C-alpha positions as a Markdown table, in Angstrom:
| # | Residue | x | y | z |
|---|---|---|---|---|
| 1 | Met | 92.4 | 69.3 | 119.2 |
| 2 | Lys | 89.2 | 71.3 | 119.0 |
| 3 | Ser | 89.1 | 75.0 | 118.0 |
| 4 | Phe | 88.8 | 76.3 | 121.5 |
| 5 | Glu | 91.8 | 74.2 | 122.8 |
| 6 | Gln | 93.8 | 75.5 | 119.8 |
| 7 | Arg | 92.9 | 79.0 | 120.7 |
| 8 | Val | 93.9 | 78.4 | 124.4 |
| 9 | Leu | 97.2 | 77.0 | 123.2 |
| 10 | Asp | 97.7 | 80.1 | 121.1 |
| 11 | Tyr | 96.8 | 82.3 | 124.1 |
| 12 | Cys | 99.6 | 80.4 | 126.1 |
| 13 | Phe | 102.0 | 81.2 | 123.3 |
| 14 | Ser | 101.1 | 84.8 | 123.4 |
| 15 | Phe | 102.7 | 85.1 | 126.9 |
| 16 | Val | 106.2 | 84.4 | 125.5 |
| 17 | Ser | 108.3 | 87.5 | 125.1 |
| 18 | Glu | 111.7 | 88.0 | 123.5 |
| 19 | Asn | 113.7 | 87.9 | 126.7 |
| 20 | Asp | 112.0 | 85.0 | 128.4 |
| 21 | Ile | 114.1 | 82.1 | 129.8 |
| 22 | Ala | 113.3 | 78.5 | 129.2 |
| 23 | Asp | 112.1 | 77.8 | 132.7 |
| 24 | Lys | 109.8 | 80.8 | 133.1 |
| 25 | Met | 106.5 | 80.1 | 134.9 |
| 26 | Tyr | 103.6 | 82.1 | 133.3 |
| 27 | Glu | 100.6 | 83.0 | 135.4 |
| 28 | Val | 97.2 | 84.3 | 134.6 |
| 29 | Ser | 93.8 | 84.2 | 136.4 |
| 30 | Val | 91.1 | 82.0 | 134.8 |
| 31 | Leu | 88.9 | 85.1 | 134.9 |
| 32 | Glu | 91.4 | 86.8 | 132.5 |
| 33 | Val | 91.3 | 83.8 | 130.3 |
| 34 | Ile | 87.5 | 83.7 | 130.2 |
| 35 | Arg | 87.3 | 87.5 | 129.5 |
| 36 | His | 89.9 | 87.2 | 126.8 |
| 37 | Phe | 87.7 | 84.7 | 124.9 |
| 38 | Gly | 84.6 | 86.8 | 125.5 |
| 39 | Leu | 82.9 | 84.1 | 127.7 |
| 40 | Ser | 80.6 | 84.9 | 130.6 |
| 41 | Ala | 82.1 | 84.5 | 134.1 |
| 42 | Ser | 80.1 | 81.4 | 134.9 |
| 43 | Gly | 80.8 | 77.9 | 136.2 |
| 44 | Asn | 80.5 | 76.6 | 132.7 |
| 45 | Ser | 83.2 | 78.9 | 131.4 |
| 46 | Tyr | 85.5 | 78.0 | 134.3 |
| 47 | Gln | 84.9 | 74.3 | 133.5 |
| 48 | Arg | 85.5 | 74.9 | 129.8 |
| 49 | Ala | 88.8 | 76.6 | 130.5 |
| 50 | Ala | 89.9 | 73.8 | 132.9 |
| 51 | Lys | 88.9 | 71.1 | 130.3 |
| 52 | Ala | 90.9 | 72.9 | 127.6 |
| 53 | Leu | 94.0 | 73.0 | 129.8 |
| 54 | Lys | 93.5 | 69.4 | 130.7 |
| 55 | Thr | 93.3 | 68.5 | 127.0 |
| 56 | Leu | 96.4 | 70.5 | 126.2 |
| 57 | Asn | 98.3 | 68.7 | 128.9 |
| 58 | Glu | 97.2 | 65.3 | 127.6 |
| 59 | Asn | 97.5 | 66.0 | 123.8 |
| 60 | Thr | 100.7 | 67.9 | 123.3 |
| 61 | Ala | 103.2 | 65.1 | 123.1 |
| 62 | Leu | 106.3 | 65.9 | 121.1 |
| 63 | Tyr | 108.7 | 63.6 | 119.3 |
| 64 | Leu | 111.9 | 65.4 | 118.6 |
| 65 | Pro | 115.1 | 64.1 | 116.9 |
| 66 | Lys | 118.0 | 64.0 | 119.2 |
| 67 | Thr | 121.7 | 63.1 | 119.0 |
| 68 | Leu | 123.5 | 62.0 | 122.1 |
| 69 | Pro | 127.1 | 63.2 | 122.7 |
| 70 | Ser | 128.2 | 59.7 | 121.7 |
| 71 | Gly | 126.7 | 60.4 | 118.2 |
| 72 | Glu | 123.8 | 58.0 | 118.7 |
| 73 | Arg | 120.7 | 59.4 | 117.0 |
| 74 | Gly | 117.2 | 58.8 | 118.2 |
| 75 | Ile | 113.8 | 60.3 | 119.1 |
| 76 | Leu | 113.2 | 62.2 | 122.3 |
| 77 | Met | 109.6 | 61.7 | 123.6 |
| 78 | Thr | 108.5 | 64.7 | 125.6 |
| 79 | Gln | 105.6 | 67.1 | 126.2 |
| 80 | Leu | 104.9 | 70.7 | 125.3 |
| 81 | Phe | 104.2 | 71.7 | 128.9 |
| 82 | Asp | 106.3 | 70.9 | 131.9 |
| 83 | Thr | 103.6 | 72.3 | 134.3 |
| 84 | Leu | 100.0 | 73.2 | 134.0 |
| 85 | Phe | 98.3 | 74.3 | 137.3 |
| 86 | Phe | 94.6 | 75.2 | 137.7 |
| 87 | Gly | 94.1 | 76.5 | 141.2 |
| 88 | Glu | 90.9 | 76.5 | 143.3 |
| 89 | Ala | 91.2 | 80.3 | 143.6 |
| 90 | Gly | 91.3 | 80.7 | 139.8 |
| 91 | Thr | 95.1 | 80.9 | 139.3 |
| 92 | Val | 96.4 | 79.3 | 136.1 |
| 93 | Gln | 100.1 | 78.7 | 135.9 |
| 94 | Phe | 102.0 | 77.0 | 133.0 |
| 95 | Arg | 105.6 | 76.4 | 131.9 |
| 96 | Phe | 106.8 | 75.0 | 128.7 |
| 97 | Ser | 109.0 | 71.9 | 129.0 |
| 98 | Pro | 112.8 | 72.6 | 128.7 |
| 99 | Asn | 112.8 | 70.6 | 125.4 |
| 100 | Ala | 109.9 | 72.5 | 124.0 |
| 101 | Ala | 110.7 | 76.0 | 125.1 |
| 102 | Pro | 113.3 | 76.7 | 122.4 |
| 103 | Leu | 110.7 | 75.6 | 119.8 |
| 104 | Val | 108.0 | 77.8 | 121.3 |
| 105 | Phe | 110.4 | 80.8 | 121.4 |
| 106 | Asp | 111.3 | 80.1 | 117.8 |
| 107 | Leu | 107.6 | 79.8 | 116.9 |
| 108 | Lys | 106.9 | 83.2 | 118.5 |
| 109 | Lys | 109.9 | 84.8 | 116.9 |
| 110 | Asn | 109.5 | 83.5 | 113.3 |
| 111 | Phe | 105.8 | 82.8 | 112.8 |
| 112 | Tyr | 103.8 | 85.3 | 114.8 |
| 113 | Ser | 103.4 | 88.9 | 113.9 |
| 114 | Phe | 103.0 | 90.8 | 117.1 |
| 115 | His | 102.9 | 94.6 | 116.8 |
| 116 | Leu | 102.8 | 96.3 | 120.1 |
| 117 | Gln | 100.9 | 99.3 | 118.7 |
| 118 | Gln | 98.4 | 97.0 | 116.9 |
| 119 | Pro | 97.9 | 93.9 | 118.9 |
| 120 | Leu | 96.0 | 91.1 | 117.1 |
| 121 | Ser | 93.0 | 89.5 | 118.7 |
| 122 | Ala | 93.2 | 85.9 | 119.8 |
| 123 | Glu | 91.0 | 85.0 | 116.9 |
| 124 | Asn | 93.3 | 86.6 | 114.4 |
| 125 | Arg | 96.4 | 84.9 | 115.9 |
| 126 | Tyr | 94.5 | 81.6 | 115.8 |
| 127 | Gln | 93.6 | 82.1 | 112.1 |
| 128 | Glu | 97.2 | 83.0 | 111.4 |
| 129 | Leu | 98.5 | 79.8 | 113.0 |
| 130 | Lys | 95.7 | 77.8 | 111.3 |
| 131 | Gln | 96.6 | 79.2 | 107.9 |
| 132 | Phe | 100.3 | 78.4 | 108.5 |
| 133 | Thr | 99.6 | 74.8 | 109.6 |
| 134 | Ser | 97.3 | 74.2 | 106.6 |
| 135 | Lys | 100.0 | 75.4 | 104.2 |
| 136 | Ile | 102.3 | 72.8 | 105.4 |
| 137 | Lys | 99.5 | 70.2 | 105.0 |
| 138 | Tyr | 99.7 | 68.5 | 108.4 |
| 139 | Gln | 96.6 | 66.4 | 109.2 |
| 140 | Asp | 97.3 | 66.7 | 112.9 |
| 141 | Gln | 98.2 | 70.3 | 113.8 |
| 142 | Ser | 100.0 | 69.2 | 117.0 |
| 143 | Thr | 102.8 | 67.8 | 114.8 |
| 144 | Val | 103.6 | 71.3 | 113.6 |
| 145 | Phe | 106.5 | 71.3 | 116.0 |
| 146 | Gln | 108.1 | 68.5 | 114.1 |
| 147 | His | 108.2 | 70.8 | 111.1 |
| 148 | Phe | 109.9 | 73.5 | 113.2 |
| 149 | Val | 112.5 | 71.0 | 114.4 |
| 150 | Gln | 113.2 | 70.1 | 110.7 |
| 151 | Lys | 113.6 | 73.7 | 109.8 |
| 152 | Ile | 116.0 | 74.3 | 112.8 |
| 153 | Lys | 117.9 | 71.2 | 111.9 |
| 154 | Ser | 118.3 | 72.2 | 108.3 |
| 155 | Arg | 119.9 | 75.6 | 109.2 |
């Protein structure tokens, strides 16, 4: 995942709030996304945002340990996003998958420092996530969720 895609993913995480439910659909305009990242409102910027969302949709597979009620253990193969919509009028909608939402909420709760009086810029949040993932020494940052699953499992 390239730096910009990682930052867009972080931007998606920033929408999560403490009282959100797992099936919440988040919505933003592509113009807000573009402005958030300091890009010009041009066709290239819209294309860049659309490509980043497409990449996130394609490259955020999750492999989660799961135990069936029968006791059988296995691996659940799922995605981070349940829905990613990029509308012709500039609407962007996204929803985390039901299997990933608890992990995203836990990520937001335990690993992000959001202070309402002093909001961090997207770049600072990106750096915070990057530092965290480098500390746990994953070569592929998309597998960071497996680490969170292990932490939850060990509780």
